[in-house]
VEXNUFI-5149 format. One record per residue (C-alpha): residue in one letter; x, y, z. Coordinates in steps of 0.05 Angstrom, whole numbers, plus 5000, padded with zeros to 4 digits. Example, Ala and Ser with C-alpha at 12.3 -4.5 7.8 and 13.67 -1.06 7.14 Angstrom:
# residues 2
a524649105156/s527349795143/
//
This chain:
# residues 118
m377153915764/i383254345753/n388353985709/n395354235692/k394554895728/q398955235779/v395155305845/s396355705908/l394555555980/w389155956014/r387755936089/g381656196125/s374156166132/d372556556069/p373056226001/p379256375959/p378956945908/t379856455849/i378555725836/y386055615827/h387255495901/v387554925950/w383355196007/i385355036078/l378755166113/d379655376185/d386154966190/l381954326190/i379654146120/l382854166051/k378054365995/i378854415920/y374154685867/n371054125825/g368454575770/t361954765804/e363354795879/w368554735933/v368954015957/v372853666012/f379453405986/s382053166053/d380153246126/e386052846153/v388653276210/t395953046206/l396353226132/i393453926145/q398054026205/r404053836161/i401954326107/n401154876159/e408154716186/l411054776116/i407555436105/d410355696171/r417355466151/v416755836084/t414356456121/d420356406168/l425056336108/e421856956076/l422957356140/f430257116142/m431257306069/n428057986079/n432758146137/s439257836111/t444658206075/i451458086044/n455958696055/g449759126062/l446258856000/n439458516012/i439457775994/k432157835973/d434258305918/n438657755890/p444858205885/v450358065836/l456658105876/n463258295845/a470358365870/t468959055900/n463558745946/l468158215975/k473558316027/t480057936024/a479457746098/s486857596099/s493157996109/g500057896080/v505958296054/f501958615997/i494858446020/d490658806072/e484558456102/n480759116100/e481359186024/n476558885975/v478658345926/s478458835867/d483459315899/t487958735920/l487958465849/k489859145821/k495459195871/l498158515852/d497458675779/k501859295788/l507058885826/l507258375770/d507558915715/i515058875703/e518659025640/i522058435608/i529058605584/e531758215524/
//
């Protein structure tokens, strides 16, 4: 029996490449390796259907992450966004919605850079 190990899921008719898998055999039976052979862990159809649904949801999420961007930066790359990546999305007297936050902050900093007269 595998104790305190990280395992992966494996689906298909052929056995997994390592013993560190939970094998979903032909979408009908869950098998685990008992130290000498692959044995049936569960053949409850609803459990296996639920696992397959979860796998499909994870796959859908991966596809979403692979195709999603923030200002042209792929989310899957875990980008670190800074003030040059973010638009102000608001207009005012000194702020333009097409500028990024960094440029807007520099503009405001110049406006507030006044000399104090004693």
